C-alpha positions in Angstrom: -0.1 -0.3 0.0 1.5 3.5 -0.7 1.8 6.0 1.6 -0.5 9.1 2.0 1.1 12.0 0.4 2.1 15.0 2.9 3.1 17.6 1.1 3.7 19.6 4.3 6.4 16.9 5.4 8.2 17.4 1.9 10.7 20.3 1.5 10.6 22.0 -2.0 13.4 22.0 -4.0 14.1 25.3 -3.2 13.9 25.0 0.6 16.3 21.9 0.7 18.8 23.7 -1.5 18.7 26.8 1.0 19.5 24.5 3.6 22.7 23.8 2.0 23.7 27.2 0.2 21.1 30.4 0.2 19.6 31.0 -3.2 16.2 31.7 -4.8 14.3 30.6 -7.7 10.5 31.0 -8.7 8.0 29.2 -10.5 7.9 31.8 -13.5 5.9 30.7 -16.7 6.3 31.4 -20.0 4.3 31.1 -23.5 7.3 31.2 -25.9 6.5 28.6 -28.4 4.9 26.0 -25.9 1.2 26.3 -25.0 1.0 27.2 -21.1 -2.3 25.3 -20.2 -4.4 22.6 -21.2 -7.9 24.4 -21.0 -10.3 21.6 -20.2 -10.3 17.7 -19.2 -11.8 15.4 -21.5 -11.7 11.2 -21.5 -9.6 9.1 -23.5 -12.4 6.9 -25.6 -10.0 4.9 -27.8 -7.9 1.9 -27.2 -8.0 -0.4 -24.2 -5.1 0.6 -21.9 -6.6 3.6 -20.4 -10.3 3.9 -21.4 -12.2 6.6 -19.8 -9.4 8.3 -18.1 -9.6 11.9 -17.7 -6.7 13.7 -19.2 -6.1 17.5 -19.4 -6.9 20.7 -17.3 -3.3 21.3 -15.8 -1.5 24.5 -16.7 2.3 25.5 -16.4 1.8 26.9 -13.1 1.1 23.7 -11.8 4.0 21.8 -13.3 6.2 21.6 -10.3 6.1 18.8 -8.0 7.8 17.4 -5.2 10.6 15.0 -4.4 8.6 11.8 -4.3 7.0 9.8 -7.0 3.1 11.0 -7.4 3.7 14.3 -6.8 2.7 17.3 -8.8 -1.0 16.5 -9.5 -3.4 19.2 -9.6 -6.1 16.8 -9.4 -6.4 12.8 -9.0 -4.0 12.2 -6.3 -6.4 10.7 -4.0 -4.0 11.7 -1.3 -1.6 8.9 -2.2 1.6 8.3 -3.7 0.4 5.7 -5.9 0.2 6.4 -9.6 -1.8 3.1 -10.7 -5.1 4.5 -12.2 -4.7 8.2 -12.2 -5.8 10.5 -14.4 -3.3 12.7 -16.7 -3.9 16.1 -16.1 -1.0 17.2 -18.5 -1.8 14.2 -20.8 1.6 12.7 -20.4 1.8 9.4 -18.6 4.1 9.4 -15.2 7.8 8.2 -16.0 8.2 4.3 -15.4 10.5 3.1 -12.7 11.2 -0.5 -12.4 11.9 -3.2 -13.1 10.2 -4.1 -9.7 6.8 -2.8 -8.8 7.0 1.1 -7.6 4.0 2.5 -6.4 2.0 1.4 -9.5 4.7 2.2 -11.7 4.3 -0.6 -13.6 0.9 0.3 -15.4 2.9 2.8 -17.4 5.8 0.3 -19.0 7.8 -0.8 -20.4 10.2 2.2 -21.1 10.5 1.6 -24.7 6.7 1.5 -25.2 5.8 3.6 -28.5 2.5 4.2 -27.2 3.9 6.9 -24.4 3.2 10.3 -25.3 6.5 11.8 -26.5 7.8 8.8 -27.4 9.6 5.8 -25.5 11.7 6.7 -22.2 15.2 8.4 -22.4 17.6 9.9 -20.0 20.2 12.8 -20.5 23.3 13.3 -18.1 24.2 16.6 -18.0 26.9 18.6 -16.6 28.0 22.3 -16.4 31.1 23.8 -18.7 30.4 27.0 -17.3 33.3 28.5 -15.1 31.1 30.6 -13.0 29.4 27.2 -11.6 32.9 25.5 -10.9 31.5 22.1 -10.2 31.4 18.5 -11.3 28.0 17.8 -10.2 26.2 15.5 -12.9 22.2 15.8 -12.8 20.2 13.5 -15.2 16.6 14.3 -17.0 14.3 11.5 -17.3 11.1 11.4 -19.4 9.7 10.5 -22.8 11.9 11.2 -25.5 10.6 14.5 -27.4 10.4 15.9 -23.5 13.7 14.9 -22.5 15.2 16.3 -25.8 13.5 19.8 -25.8 14.9 20.4 -22.4 18.2 19.1 -23.0 18.3 21.6 -25.8 17.1 24.6 -23.9 19.4 23.8 -21.3 22.5 23.9 -23.5 21.3 27.3 -24.1 20.3 28.8 -20.8 22.7 26.9 -18.4 25.7 25.9 -20.4 25.4 22.1 -19.9 26.8 19.2 -22.0 25.9 15.7 -22.1 24.3 12.8 -23.6 20.8 11.4 -24.6 20.3 7.6 -24.2 17.2 5.5 -24.2 16.4 4.4 -20.8 15.7 0.8 -19.7 15.8 0.0 -16.1 16.1 -3.7 -16.8 19.0 -3.4 -19.1 22.2 -5.1 -18.4 23.9 -1.8 -19.8 24.2 0.3 -16.4 24.4 3.9 -18.5 20.8 2.9 -19.8 19.5 2.4 -16.2 20.2 5.5 -14.9 19.0 7.7 -13.0 18.1 5.5 -10.1 14.9 6.9 -8.4 16.5 7.3 -5.2 18.6 10.0 -6.9 15.7 12.1 -7.9 15.6 15.4 -6.4 12.4 16.7 -8.3 9.3 15.5 -10.1 7.3 17.3 -12.6 4.1 17.5 -14.7 2.3 15.1 -12.6 5.5 13.2 -12.2 5.8 12.5 -16.1 9.4 13.9 -16.0 12.2 13.9 -13.1 15.4 15.5 -12.5 18.2 13.6 -10.6 21.5 14.0 -8.8 24.4 11.4 -9.0 25.3 10.5 -5.5 22.0 11.6 -3.9 20.1 9.2 -1.9 16.6 10.5 -1.3 14.8 9.0 1.5 11.4 10.1 0.2 11.9 7.3 -2.5 12.0 4.7 0.0 9.4 2.1 -0.2 7.7 2.5 3.2 4.1 2.8 4.6 5.0 6.5 6.0 6.1 9.0 3.6 9.7 10.0 4.8 10.9 13.6 4.4 13.3 14.0 1.7 17.2 13.9 2.6 18.9 17.6 2.3 21.3 18.3 -0.3 25.0 18.0 0.2 26.3 21.3 1.2 29.1 21.0 -2.0 26.2 21.5 -4.6 26.3 24.5 -6.7 22.7 25.9 -6.1 23.2 28.5 -8.9 23.5 25.5 -11.3 20.6 23.9 -9.7 18.5 26.9 -9.6 19.2 27.2 -13.5 18.2 23.6 -14.4 15.0 23.8 -12.3 14.0 26.8 -13.8 14.7 25.6 -17.4 12.5 22.6 -16.9 9.9 24.5 -15.6 9.7 26.9 -18.6 10.4 24.7 -21.4 9.4 21.5 -20.3 6.8 20.9 -23.4 2.7 20.8 -22.8 0.2 20.0 -25.3 -1.5 22.4 -27.3 -4.8 23.5 -25.9 -6.7 22.0 -28.7 -7.6 18.5 -28.0 -9.7 17.4 -31.0 -6.3 16.4 -32.5 -5.4 14.5 -29.5 -5.3 10.3 -30.1 -7.7 8.6 -28.0 -9.5 11.9 -26.8 -13.0 12.5 -26.7 -14.2 16.2 -27.0 -17.4 17.9 -27.7 -17.5 17.4 -31.1 -18.1 13.6 -32.3 -15.0 12.1 -33.7 -16.6 8.9 -33.9 -19.3 10.3 -36.3 -16.7 12.4 -38.3 -15.0 9.3 -38.7 -17.7 7.2 -40.4 -18.8 10.6 -42.2 -15.2 10.4 -43.9 -15.5 7.0 -44.8 -18.8 7.4 -46.5 -17.1 10.1 -48.4 -14.1 8.1 -49.2 -16.4 5.4 -50.1 -18.9 7.7 -52.4 -15.6 8.8 -54.5 -14.5 5.1 -54.9 -17.8 4.2 -56.4 -18.1 7.5 -58.4 -14.7 7.0 -59.8 -15.4 3.2 -60.7 -18.8 4.1 -62.3 -17.1 7.1 -64.5 -14.5 4.4 -65.3 -17.1 1.8 -66.2 -19.2 4.4 -68.4 -16.0 5.5 -70.2 -15.0 2.1 -70.9 -18.3 1.1 -72.3 -18.6 4.0 -74.6 -15.1 3.5 -76.2 -16.0 -0.5 -76.6 -19.5 0.7 -78.3 -17.6 3.2 -80.6 -14.9 0.6 -81.5 -18.2 -2.3 -82.1 -20.0 0.8 -84.2 -16.9 1.4 -86.6 -16.4 -2.3 -87.1 -20.1 -2.8 -88.1 -19.8 0.0 -90.5 -16.8 -1.7 -92.1 -18.7 -4.9 -92.9 -21.8 -2.6 -94.0 -19.4 -0.8 -96.8 -17.7 -4.0 -97.7 -20.9 -5.5 -98.1 -22.2 -2.6 -100.1 -19.1 -3.2 -102.2 -19.7 -6.4 -103.0 -23.3 -6.1 -103.9 -22.5 -3.2 -106.3 -20.1 -5.5 -108.1 -22.3 -8.2 -108.9 -25.0 -5.6 -110.0 -22.8 -4.4 -112.9 
């Protein structure tokens, strides 16, 4: 059974970093080229996997979670860390954590699932090359392929980081594909569908226990400026879906997609039928012309014969 989520017992990323060194950050939103909100919730109607789940309704202002899996839900958390059966406020699925069961994460596997919005799960190991950061800390991004790529690109520009992006597979024999470990995650975003980890950090809030433990403070050696830059950039550049839900796979809006699909099929059949009819009539007329020409030729020959005999 999953522990109850008590957010008052879970210090924010800012507070935990301030415990080691003072710095500030805010949850600033941005419009940029990415939509800020999904303006209404709808139900998934297609496909058996998550049929009937509610999706949407979340905004960028709600993109920050906490340091434990199952955090960051604007609605549908039911006061627990268990993610199984939950809605998708941002449409994206929670990150898959495995290979053992972890608070309902198995429901959203495997990691290489092509059904996952944004593509199969990937991870990026990043570190700063900016002298002002003066640190060897290695952070990791975890999420769907497209989200990891988008955030990694933004971090290179805004925080002077470099690194590698790899496919994520927690059951792989290659350790480079199994990172980050869940106990190293320092922050979840977008209803636990994206995560940030710090190599060498062991978070007590990640332990499978019946009562949620407070997160472990950060080591005093971390550079808060770099963490601040990464955290803000994830918050402002992590992709959100467009506000229009009519094009989402498996979603049902006020319009009738099933009816539209049937009407589309009828239109296609009508076009095929008319095309076939036109082709048939054209062929018949062509054949008729050929037969008429042959008949006239034969009548002409017969007339010539009759004329010859009459002479």
